[in-house]
HTML snippet that shows the backbone in 3Dmol.js (N, CA, C, O; Angstrom):
<script src="https://3Dmol.org/build/3Dmol-min.js"></script>
<div id="view" style="width:600px;height:400px;position:relative"></div>
<script>
const pdb = `
ATOM      1  N   MET A   1     -41.079  -6.784  -4.542  1.00  0.00           N
ATOM      2  CA  MET A   1     -40.685  -5.727  -5.442  1.00  0.00           C
ATOM      3  C   MET A   1     -39.529  -4.946  -4.834  1.00  0.00           C
ATOM      4  O   MET A   1     -39.598  -4.520  -3.681  1.00  0.00           O
ATOM      5  N   ILE A   2     -38.461  -4.757  -5.615  1.00  0.00           N
ATOM      6  CA  ILE A   2     -37.298  -4.019  -5.151  1.00  0.00           C
ATOM      7  C   ILE A   2     -37.430  -2.577  -5.615  1.00  0.00           C
ATOM      8  O   ILE A   2     -37.653  -2.312  -6.797  1.00  0.00           O
ATOM      9  N   ILE A   3     -37.290  -1.647  -4.675  1.00  0.00           N
ATOM     10  CA  ILE A   3     -37.322  -0.224  -5.012  1.00  0.00           C
ATOM     11  C   ILE A   3     -35.899   0.290  -4.907  1.00  0.00           C
ATOM     12  O   ILE A   3     -35.275   0.206  -3.850  1.00  0.00           O
ATOM     13  N   LEU A   4     -35.388   0.826  -6.012  1.00  0.00           N
ATOM     14  CA  LEU A   4     -34.030   1.337  -6.040  1.00  0.00           C
ATOM     15  C   LEU A   4     -34.002   2.754  -5.505  1.00  0.00           C
ATOM     16  O   LEU A   4     -34.758   3.615  -5.956  1.00  0.00           O
ATOM     17  N   THR A   5     -33.123   2.992  -4.537  1.00  0.00           N
ATOM     18  CA  THR A   5     -32.963   4.332  -3.996  1.00  0.00           C
ATOM     19  C   THR A   5     -31.547   4.807  -4.276  1.00  0.00           C
ATOM     20  O   THR A   5     -30.598   4.028  -4.200  1.00  0.00           O
ATOM     21  N   LYS A   6     -31.409   6.082  -4.598  1.00  0.00           N
ATOM     22  CA  LYS A   6     -30.098   6.649  -4.864  1.00  0.00           C
ATOM     23  C   LYS A   6     -29.290   6.739  -3.583  1.00  0.00           C
ATOM     24  O   LYS A   6     -29.821   7.068  -2.523  1.00  0.00           O
ATOM     25  N   HIS A   7     -28.010   6.445  -3.687  1.00  0.00           N
ATOM     26  CA  HIS A   7     -27.091   6.592  -2.582  1.00  0.00           C
ATOM     27  C   HIS A   7     -25.692   6.820  -3.156  1.00  0.00           C
ATOM     28  O   HIS A   7     -25.510   6.752  -4.372  1.00  0.00           O
ATOM     29  N   LYS A   8     -24.722   7.085  -2.318  1.00  0.00           N
ATOM     30  CA  LYS A   8     -23.368   7.408  -2.755  1.00  0.00           C
ATOM     31  C   LYS A   8     -22.827   6.333  -3.694  1.00  0.00           C
ATOM     32  O   LYS A   8     -22.861   5.146  -3.370  1.00  0.00           O
ATOM     33  N   GLY A   9     -22.334   6.745  -4.844  1.00  0.00           N
ATOM     34  CA  GLY A   9     -21.748   5.829  -5.810  1.00  0.00           C
ATOM     35  C   GLY A   9     -22.743   5.044  -6.640  1.00  0.00           C
ATOM     36  O   GLY A   9     -22.344   4.168  -7.408  1.00  0.00           O
ATOM     37  N   HIS A  10     -24.034   5.337  -6.507  1.00  0.00           N
ATOM     38  CA  HIS A  10     -25.074   4.549  -7.175  1.00  0.00           C
ATOM     39  C   HIS A  10     -24.941   4.582  -8.700  1.00  0.00           C
ATOM     40  O   HIS A  10     -25.343   3.631  -9.369  1.00  0.00           O
ATOM     41  N   ASP A  11     -24.392   5.645  -9.251  1.00  0.00           N
ATOM     42  CA  ASP A  11     -24.250   5.733 -10.703  1.00  0.00           C
ATOM     43  C   ASP A  11     -23.288   4.684 -11.265  1.00  0.00           C
ATOM     44  O   ASP A  11     -23.296   4.437 -12.471  1.00  0.00           O
ATOM     45  N   LYS A  12     -22.453   4.058 -10.414  1.00  0.00           N
ATOM     46  CA  LYS A  12     -21.525   2.996 -10.833  1.00  0.00           C
ATOM     47  C   LYS A  12     -22.109   1.604 -10.617  1.00  0.00           C
ATOM     48  O   LYS A  12     -21.532   0.619 -11.079  1.00  0.00           O
ATOM     49  N   HIS A  13     -23.225   1.507  -9.935  1.00  0.00           N
ATOM     50  CA  HIS A  13     -23.793   0.205  -9.577  1.00  0.00           C
ATOM     51  C   HIS A  13     -24.513  -0.432 -10.755  1.00  0.00           C
ATOM     52  O   HIS A  13     -25.130   0.257 -11.567  1.00  0.00           O
ATOM     53  N   LEU A  14     -24.428  -1.741 -10.839  1.00  0.00           N
ATOM     54  CA  LEU A  14     -25.036  -2.473 -11.946  1.00  0.00           C
ATOM     55  C   LEU A  14     -26.530  -2.237 -12.054  1.00  0.00           C
ATOM     56  O   LEU A  14     -27.053  -2.133 -13.164  1.00  0.00           O
ATOM     57  N   CYS A  15     -27.232  -2.150 -10.929  1.00  0.00           N
ATOM     58  CA  CYS A  15     -28.680  -1.954 -11.000  1.00  0.00           C
ATOM     59  C   CYS A  15     -29.011  -0.650 -11.710  1.00  0.00           C
ATOM     60  O   CYS A  15     -29.978  -0.597 -12.470  1.00  0.00           O
ATOM     61  N   LYS A  16     -28.241   0.390 -11.484  1.00  0.00           N
ATOM     62  CA  LYS A  16     -28.454   1.684 -12.143  1.00  0.00           C
ATOM     63  C   LYS A  16     -28.061   1.611 -13.613  1.00  0.00           C
ATOM     64  O   LYS A  16     -28.789   2.105 -14.475  1.00  0.00           O
ATOM     65  N   ILE A  17     -26.915   0.998 -13.905  1.00  0.00           N
ATOM     66  CA  ILE A  17     -26.431   0.915 -15.283  1.00  0.00           C
ATOM     67  C   ILE A  17     -27.377   0.081 -16.137  1.00  0.00           C
ATOM     68  O   ILE A  17     -27.720   0.482 -17.249  1.00  0.00           O
ATOM     69  N   ILE A  18     -27.799  -1.065 -15.637  1.00  0.00           N
ATOM     70  CA  ILE A  18     -28.647  -1.964 -16.415  1.00  0.00           C
ATOM     71  C   ILE A  18     -30.034  -1.365 -16.624  1.00  0.00           C
ATOM     72  O   ILE A  18     -30.559  -1.421 -17.736  1.00  0.00           O
ATOM     73  N   VAL A  19     -30.633  -0.800 -15.597  1.00  0.00           N
ATOM     74  CA  VAL A  19     -31.964  -0.207 -15.726  1.00  0.00           C
ATOM     75  C   VAL A  19     -31.915   1.031 -16.614  1.00  0.00           C
ATOM     76  O   VAL A  19     -32.832   1.272 -17.398  1.00  0.00           O
ATOM     77  N   GLY A  20     -30.852   1.811 -16.492  1.00  0.00           N
ATOM     78  CA  GLY A  20     -30.794   3.072 -17.214  1.00  0.00           C
ATOM     79  C   GLY A  20     -30.174   3.020 -18.602  1.00  0.00           C
ATOM     80  O   GLY A  20     -30.512   3.844 -19.452  1.00  0.00           O
ATOM     81  N   ASP A  21     -29.276   2.072 -18.856  1.00  0.00           N
ATOM     82  CA  ASP A  21     -28.496   2.118 -20.086  1.00  0.00           C
ATOM     83  C   ASP A  21     -28.284   0.740 -20.717  1.00  0.00           C
ATOM     84  O   ASP A  21     -27.141   0.301 -20.843  1.00  0.00           O
ATOM     85  N   MET A  22     -29.333   0.063 -21.109  1.00  0.00           N
ATOM     86  CA  MET A  22     -29.177  -1.265 -21.706  1.00  0.00           C
ATOM     87  C   MET A  22     -28.355  -1.228 -22.992  1.00  0.00           C
ATOM     88  O   MET A  22     -27.840  -2.263 -23.413  1.00  0.00           O
ATOM     89  N   GLU A  23     -28.219  -0.071 -23.621  1.00  0.00           N
ATOM     90  CA  GLU A  23     -27.428   0.033 -24.840  1.00  0.00           C
ATOM     91  C   GLU A  23     -25.948  -0.173 -24.557  1.00  0.00           C
ATOM     92  O   GLU A  23     -25.178  -0.451 -25.476  1.00  0.00           O
ATOM     93  N   GLU A  24     -25.544  -0.042 -23.315  1.00  0.00           N
ATOM     94  CA  GLU A  24     -24.134  -0.150 -22.949  1.00  0.00           C
ATOM     95  C   GLU A  24     -23.762  -1.586 -22.560  1.00  0.00           C
ATOM     96  O   GLU A  24     -23.150  -1.808 -21.515  1.00  0.00           O
ATOM     97  N   ILE A  25     -24.126  -2.543 -23.386  1.00  0.00           N
ATOM     98  CA  ILE A  25     -23.910  -3.951 -23.074  1.00  0.00           C
ATOM     99  C   ILE A  25     -22.424  -4.287 -22.934  1.00  0.00           C
ATOM    100  O   ILE A  25     -22.076  -5.131 -22.108  1.00  0.00           O
ATOM    101  N   GLU A  26     -21.551  -3.670 -23.696  1.00  0.00           N
ATOM    102  CA  GLU A  26     -20.114  -3.947 -23.592  1.00  0.00           C
ATOM    103  C   GLU A  26     -19.573  -3.492 -22.233  1.00  0.00           C
ATOM    104  O   GLU A  26     -18.726  -4.166 -21.647  1.00  0.00           O
ATOM    105  N   LYS A  27     -20.051  -2.369 -21.738  1.00  0.00           N
ATOM    106  CA  LYS A  27     -19.648  -1.886 -20.413  1.00  0.00           C
ATOM    107  C   LYS A  27     -20.118  -2.876 -19.342  1.00  0.00           C
ATOM    108  O   LYS A  27     -19.371  -3.192 -18.415  1.00  0.00           O
ATOM    109  N   ILE A  28     -21.330  -3.352 -19.468  1.00  0.00           N
ATOM    110  CA  ILE A  28     -21.886  -4.315 -18.517  1.00  0.00           C
ATOM    111  C   ILE A  28     -21.077  -5.607 -18.534  1.00  0.00           C
ATOM    112  O   ILE A  28     -20.792  -6.172 -17.478  1.00  0.00           O
ATOM    113  N   LYS A  29     -20.704  -6.077 -19.717  1.00  0.00           N
ATOM    114  CA  LYS A  29     -19.900  -7.301 -19.821  1.00  0.00           C
ATOM    115  C   LYS A  29     -18.586  -7.167 -19.056  1.00  0.00           C
ATOM    116  O   LYS A  29     -18.174  -8.097 -18.363  1.00  0.00           O
ATOM    117  N   ARG A  30     -17.928  -6.012 -19.179  1.00  0.00           N
ATOM    118  CA  ARG A  30     -16.659  -5.790 -18.461  1.00  0.00           C
ATOM    119  C   ARG A  30     -16.862  -5.808 -16.945  1.00  0.00           C
ATOM    120  O   ARG A  30     -15.994  -6.280 -16.210  1.00  0.00           O
ATOM    121  N   LEU A  31     -17.985  -5.305 -16.480  1.00  0.00           N
ATOM    122  CA  LEU A  31     -18.240  -5.236 -15.041  1.00  0.00           C
ATOM    123  C   LEU A  31     -18.577  -6.592 -14.431  1.00  0.00           C
ATOM    124  O   LEU A  31     -18.313  -6.823 -13.251  1.00  0.00           O
ATOM    125  N   VAL A  32     -19.155  -7.482 -15.218  1.00  0.00           N
ATOM    126  CA  VAL A  32     -19.592  -8.768 -14.659  1.00  0.00           C
ATOM    127  C   VAL A  32     -18.635  -9.917 -14.972  1.00  0.00           C
ATOM    128  O   VAL A  32     -18.802 -11.013 -14.437  1.00  0.00           O
ATOM    129  N   TYR A  33     -17.625  -9.689 -15.836  1.00  0.00           N
ATOM    130  CA  TYR A  33     -16.671 -10.735 -16.181  1.00  0.00           C
ATOM    131  C   TYR A  33     -15.865 -11.136 -14.949  1.00  0.00           C
ATOM    132  O   TYR A  33     -15.378 -10.274 -14.217  1.00  0.00           O
ATOM    133  N   ASP A  34     -15.722 -12.430 -14.719  1.00  0.00           N
ATOM    134  CA  ASP A  34     -14.947 -12.971 -13.595  1.00  0.00           C
ATOM    135  C   ASP A  34     -15.403 -12.359 -12.267  1.00  0.00           C
ATOM    136  O   ASP A  34     -14.616 -11.696 -11.593  1.00  0.00           O
ATOM    137  N   PRO A  35     -16.657 -12.574 -11.887  1.00  0.00           N
ATOM    138  CA  PRO A  35     -17.208 -11.939 -10.683  1.00  0.00           C
ATOM    139  C   PRO A  35     -16.529 -12.371  -9.390  1.00  0.00           C
ATOM    140  O   PRO A  35     -16.179 -13.537  -9.211  1.00  0.00           O
ATOM    141  N   LYS A  36     -16.353 -11.409  -8.498  1.00  0.00           N
ATOM    142  CA  LYS A  36     -15.762 -11.637  -7.175  1.00  0.00           C
ATOM    143  C   LYS A  36     -16.733 -11.282  -6.050  1.00  0.00           C
ATOM    144  O   LYS A  36     -16.523 -11.652  -4.894  1.00  0.00           O
ATOM    145  N   PHE A  37     -17.811 -10.552  -6.406  1.00  0.00           N
ATOM    146  CA  PHE A  37     -18.775 -10.078  -5.412  1.00  0.00           C
ATOM    147  C   PHE A  37     -20.196 -10.310  -5.906  1.00  0.00           C
ATOM    148  O   PHE A  37     -20.452 -10.350  -7.110  1.00  0.00           O
ATOM    149  N   ILE A  38     -21.116 -10.462  -4.956  1.00  0.00           N
ATOM    150  CA  ILE A  38     -22.539 -10.598  -5.261  1.00  0.00           C
ATOM    151  C   ILE A  38     -23.293  -9.568  -4.420  1.00  0.00           C
ATOM    152  O   ILE A  38     -22.922  -9.306  -3.276  1.00  0.00           O
ATOM    153  N   CYS A  39     -24.345  -8.988  -4.983  1.00  0.00           N
ATOM    154  CA  CYS A  39     -25.133  -7.983  -4.271  1.00  0.00           C
ATOM    155  C   CYS A  39     -26.179  -8.676  -3.400  1.00  0.00           C
ATOM    156  O   CYS A  39     -26.974  -9.479  -3.888  1.00  0.00           O
ATOM    157  N   ALA A  40     -26.170  -8.359  -2.119  1.00  0.00           N
ATOM    158  CA  ALA A  40     -27.140  -8.946  -1.186  1.00  0.00           C
ATOM    159  C   ALA A  40     -28.538  -8.390  -1.421  1.00  0.00           C
ATOM    160  O   ALA A  40     -29.516  -8.955  -0.930  1.00  0.00           O
ATOM    161  N   LYS A  41     -28.647  -7.298  -2.160  1.00  0.00           N
ATOM    162  CA  LYS A  41     -29.940  -6.655  -2.396  1.00  0.00           C
ATOM    163  C   LYS A  41     -30.640  -7.212  -3.645  1.00  0.00           C
ATOM    164  O   LYS A  41     -31.832  -7.520  -3.603  1.00  0.00           O
ATOM    165  N   CYS A  42     -29.891  -7.343  -4.765  1.00  0.00           N
ATOM    166  CA  CYS A  42     -30.536  -7.743  -6.023  1.00  0.00           C
ATOM    167  C   CYS A  42     -30.013  -9.052  -6.601  1.00  0.00           C
ATOM    168  O   CYS A  42     -30.623  -9.607  -7.515  1.00  0.00           O
ATOM    169  N   GLY A  43     -28.885  -9.558  -6.080  1.00  0.00           N
ATOM    170  CA  GLY A  43     -28.352 -10.827  -6.554  1.00  0.00           C
ATOM    171  C   GLY A  43     -27.450 -10.726  -7.771  1.00  0.00           C
ATOM    172  O   GLY A  43     -26.975 -11.751  -8.260  1.00  0.00           O
ATOM    173  N   ARG A  44     -27.198  -9.529  -8.274  1.00  0.00           N
ATOM    174  CA  ARG A  44     -26.285  -9.385  -9.405  1.00  0.00           C
ATOM    175  C   ARG A  44     -24.855  -9.625  -8.929  1.00  0.00           C
ATOM    176  O   ARG A  44     -24.542  -9.427  -7.755  1.00  0.00           O
ATOM    177  N   ALA A  45     -23.987 -10.054  -9.855  1.00  0.00           N
ATOM    178  CA  ALA A  45     -22.591 -10.316  -9.524  1.00  0.00           C
ATOM    179  C   ALA A  45     -21.701  -9.393 -10.351  1.00  0.00           C
ATOM    180  O   ALA A  45     -22.041  -9.046 -11.482  1.00  0.00           O
ATOM    181  N   ALA A  46     -20.549  -8.994  -9.780  1.00  0.00           N
ATOM    182  CA  ALA A  46     -19.611  -8.107 -10.454  1.00  0.00           C
ATOM    183  C   ALA A  46     -18.193  -8.423 -10.009  1.00  0.00           C
ATOM    184  O   ALA A  46     -17.978  -9.092  -8.998  1.00  0.00           O
ATOM    185  N   ASN A  47     -17.226  -7.930 -10.778  1.00  0.00           N
ATOM    186  CA  ASN A  47     -15.836  -8.178 -10.411  1.00  0.00           C
ATOM    187  C   ASN A  47     -15.284  -7.141  -9.431  1.00  0.00           C
ATOM    188  O   ASN A  47     -14.204  -7.349  -8.876  1.00  0.00           O
ATOM    189  N   LYS A  48     -15.989  -6.038  -9.204  1.00  0.00           N
ATOM    190  CA  LYS A  48     -15.569  -5.033  -8.217  1.00  0.00           C
ATOM    191  C   LYS A  48     -16.745  -4.712  -7.300  1.00  0.00           C
ATOM    192  O   LYS A  48     -17.880  -4.574  -7.756  1.00  0.00           O
ATOM    193  N   GLU A  49     -16.463  -4.596  -6.017  1.00  0.00           N
ATOM    194  CA  GLU A  49     -17.538  -4.311  -5.065  1.00  0.00           C
ATOM    195  C   GLU A  49     -18.142  -2.936  -5.267  1.00  0.00           C
ATOM    196  O   GLU A  49     -19.290  -2.709  -4.884  1.00  0.00           O
ATOM    197  N   GLU A  50     -17.393  -2.006  -5.862  1.00  0.00           N
ATOM    198  CA  GLU A  50     -17.910  -0.647  -6.083  1.00  0.00           C
ATOM    199  C   GLU A  50     -19.067  -0.621  -7.080  1.00  0.00           C
ATOM    200  O   GLU A  50     -19.750   0.397  -7.193  1.00  0.00           O
ATOM    201  N   ASN A  51     -19.302  -1.720  -7.806  1.00  0.00           N
ATOM    202  CA  ASN A  51     -20.379  -1.767  -8.787  1.00  0.00           C
ATOM    203  C   ASN A  51     -21.646  -2.431  -8.263  1.00  0.00           C
ATOM    204  O   ASN A  51     -22.541  -2.769  -9.038  1.00  0.00           O
ATOM    205  N   LEU A  52     -21.722  -2.617  -6.946  1.00  0.00           N
ATOM    206  CA  LEU A  52     -22.898  -3.229  -6.325  1.00  0.00           C
ATOM    207  C   LEU A  52     -23.344  -2.399  -5.132  1.00  0.00           C
ATOM    208  O   LEU A  52     -22.525  -1.754  -4.479  1.00  0.00           O
ATOM    209  N   CYS A  53     -24.643  -2.414  -4.848  1.00  0.00           N
ATOM    210  CA  CYS A  53     -25.186  -1.628  -3.725  1.00  0.00           C
ATOM    211  C   CYS A  53     -24.801  -2.230  -2.375  1.00  0.00           C
ATOM    212  O   CYS A  53     -24.379  -1.510  -1.470  1.00  0.00           O
ATOM    213  N   GLU A  54     -24.947  -3.547  -2.237  1.00  0.00           N
ATOM    214  CA  GLU A  54     -24.636  -4.233  -0.982  1.00  0.00           C
ATOM    215  C   GLU A  54     -23.744  -5.442  -1.280  1.00  0.00           C
ATOM    216  O   GLU A  54     -24.193  -6.585  -1.203  1.00  0.00           O
ATOM    217  N   PRO A  55     -22.457  -5.175  -1.624  1.00  0.00           N
ATOM    218  CA  PRO A  55     -21.572  -6.262  -2.037  1.00  0.00           C
ATOM    219  C   PRO A  55     -21.184  -7.204  -0.905  1.00  0.00           C
ATOM    220  O   PRO A  55     -20.968  -6.790   0.234  1.00  0.00           O
ATOM    221  N   GLN A  56     -21.105  -8.468  -1.254  1.00  0.00           N
ATOM    222  CA  GLN A  56     -20.583  -9.500  -0.357  1.00  0.00           C
ATOM    223  C   GLN A  56     -19.609 -10.332  -1.173  1.00  0.00           C
ATOM    224  O   GLN A  56     -19.844 -10.584  -2.354  1.00  0.00           O
ATOM    225  N   LYS A  57     -18.519 -10.760  -0.552  1.00  0.00           N
ATOM    226  CA  LYS A  57     -17.517 -11.571  -1.239  1.00  0.00           C
ATOM    227  C   LYS A  57     -18.197 -12.829  -1.772  1.00  0.00           C
ATOM    228  O   LYS A  57     -18.927 -13.511  -1.052  1.00  0.00           O
ATOM    229  N   LEU A  58     -17.946 -13.120  -3.039  1.00  0.00           N
ATOM    230  CA  LEU A  58     -18.524 -14.294  -3.688  1.00  0.00           C
ATOM    231  C   LEU A  58     -17.552 -15.454  -3.477  1.00  0.00           C
ATOM    232  O   LEU A  58     -16.431 -15.440  -3.986  1.00  0.00           O
ATOM    233  N   VAL A  59     -17.993 -16.446  -2.727  1.00  0.00           N
ATOM    234  CA  VAL A  59     -17.158 -17.604  -2.425  1.00  0.00           C
ATOM    235  C   VAL A  59     -17.847 -18.836  -2.951  1.00  0.00           C
ATOM    236  O   VAL A  59     -19.012 -19.093  -2.649  1.00  0.00           O
ATOM    237  N   PHE A  60     -17.117 -19.594  -3.738  1.00  0.00           N
ATOM    238  CA  PHE A  60     -17.661 -20.823  -4.283  1.00  0.00           C
ATOM    239  C   PHE A  60     -17.170 -21.991  -3.442  1.00  0.00           C
ATOM    240  O   PHE A  60     -15.964 -22.207  -3.330  1.00  0.00           O
ATOM    241  N   ASP A  61     -18.084 -22.744  -2.854  1.00  0.00           N
ATOM    242  CA  ASP A  61     -17.738 -23.945  -2.120  1.00  0.00           C
ATOM    243  C   ASP A  61     -17.815 -25.119  -3.083  1.00  0.00           C
ATOM    244  O   ASP A  61     -18.897 -25.559  -3.472  1.00  0.00           O
ATOM    245  N   ILE A  62     -16.644 -25.615  -3.458  1.00  0.00           N
ATOM    246  CA  ILE A  62     -16.596 -26.740  -4.389  1.00  0.00           C
ATOM    247  C   ILE A  62     -16.332 -28.007  -3.590  1.00  0.00           C
ATOM    248  O   ILE A  62     -15.282 -28.151  -2.964  1.00  0.00           O
ATOM    249  N   PRO A  63     -17.306 -28.936  -3.616  1.00  0.00           N
ATOM    250  CA  PRO A  63     -17.115 -30.171  -2.850  1.00  0.00           C
ATOM    251  C   PRO A  63     -15.947 -30.986  -3.400  1.00  0.00           C
ATOM    252  O   PRO A  63     -15.712 -31.032  -4.607  1.00  0.00           O
ATOM    253  N   SER A  64     -15.223 -31.625  -2.485  1.00  0.00           N
ATOM    254  CA  SER A  64     -14.070 -32.434  -2.921  1.00  0.00           C
ATOM    255  C   SER A  64     -14.445 -33.880  -3.147  1.00  0.00           C
ATOM    256  O   SER A  64     -13.593 -34.689  -3.515  1.00  0.00           O
TER     257      SER A  64
END
`;
const viewer = $3Dmol.createViewer("view");
viewer.addModel(pdb, "pdb");
viewer.setStyle({}, {cartoon: {color: "spectrum"}});
viewer.zoomTo();
viewer.render();
</script>
Protein backbone atom coordinates (compact mmCIF):
# COMPACT_ATOMS: atom_id res chain seq x y z
CA MET A 1 0.00 0.00 0.00
CA ILE A 2 1.36 3.40 -1.02
CA ILE A 3 0.76 6.26 1.41
CA LEU A 4 0.94 9.68 -0.22
CA THR A 5 2.63 12.35 1.84
CA LYS A 6 2.63 16.05 1.03
CA HIS A 7 5.93 17.59 0.04
CA LYS A 8 7.19 20.59 -1.95
CA GLY A 9 5.47 20.83 -5.33
CA HIS A 10 3.10 17.94 -4.56
CA ASP A 11 0.09 19.85 -5.92
CA LYS A 12 1.65 19.50 -9.44
CA HIS A 13 2.33 15.77 -9.14
CA LEU A 14 0.22 13.27 -11.03
CA CYS A 15 -0.58 11.23 -7.93
CA LYS A 16 -2.19 14.30 -6.33
CA ILE A 17 -3.97 15.43 -9.51
CA ILE A 18 -5.36 11.99 -10.35
CA VAL A 19 -6.49 11.14 -6.80
CA GLY A 20 -7.93 14.58 -6.19
CA ASP A 21 -9.33 15.70 -9.54
CA MET A 22 -10.41 12.91 -11.91
CA GLU A 23 -12.70 15.44 -13.62
CA GLU A 24 -9.60 17.12 -15.04
CA ILE A 25 -8.89 14.38 -17.60
CA GLU A 26 -7.75 16.85 -20.29
CA LYS A 27 -5.13 18.28 -17.91
CA ILE A 28 -3.93 14.76 -17.12
CA LYS A 29 -3.68 13.91 -20.84
CA ARG A 30 -1.39 16.93 -21.41
CA LEU A 31 0.86 15.88 -18.53
CA VAL A 32 1.30 12.28 -19.66
CA TYR A 33 1.56 12.83 -23.45
CA ASP A 34 5.00 11.86 -24.81
CA PRO A 35 6.44 10.82 -21.42
CA LYS A 36 10.10 11.48 -20.62
CA PHE A 37 10.09 10.53 -16.92
CA ILE A 38 8.74 7.73 -14.73
CA CYS A 39 8.03 7.95 -10.99
CA ALA A 40 10.10 5.52 -8.92
CA LYS A 41 7.41 5.66 -6.21
CA CYS A 42 4.15 4.96 -8.10
CA GLY A 43 5.18 4.06 -11.66
CA ARG A 44 3.26 6.86 -13.37
CA ALA A 45 4.88 8.50 -16.40
CA ALA A 46 4.90 12.19 -17.39
CA ASN A 47 6.54 14.52 -19.86
CA LYS A 48 8.00 16.78 -17.12
CA GLU A 49 9.83 15.66 -14.01
CA GLU A 50 8.07 18.36 -11.95
CA ASN A 51 4.85 16.31 -12.23
CA LEU A 52 6.25 13.27 -10.41
CA CYS A 53 7.28 12.69 -6.78
CA GLU A 54 10.44 10.67 -7.54
CA PRO A 55 11.18 11.20 -11.25
CA GLN A 56 13.70 9.13 -13.16
CA LYS A 57 14.61 9.61 -16.82
CA LEU A 58 12.53 7.23 -18.93
CA VAL A 59 14.85 5.40 -21.31
CA PHE A 60 13.61 2.88 -23.79
CA ASP A 61 16.08 0.15 -24.71
CA ILE A 62 15.08 -0.95 -28.19
CA PRO A 63 16.88 -4.10 -29.29
CA SER A 64 18.53 -3.89 -32.70
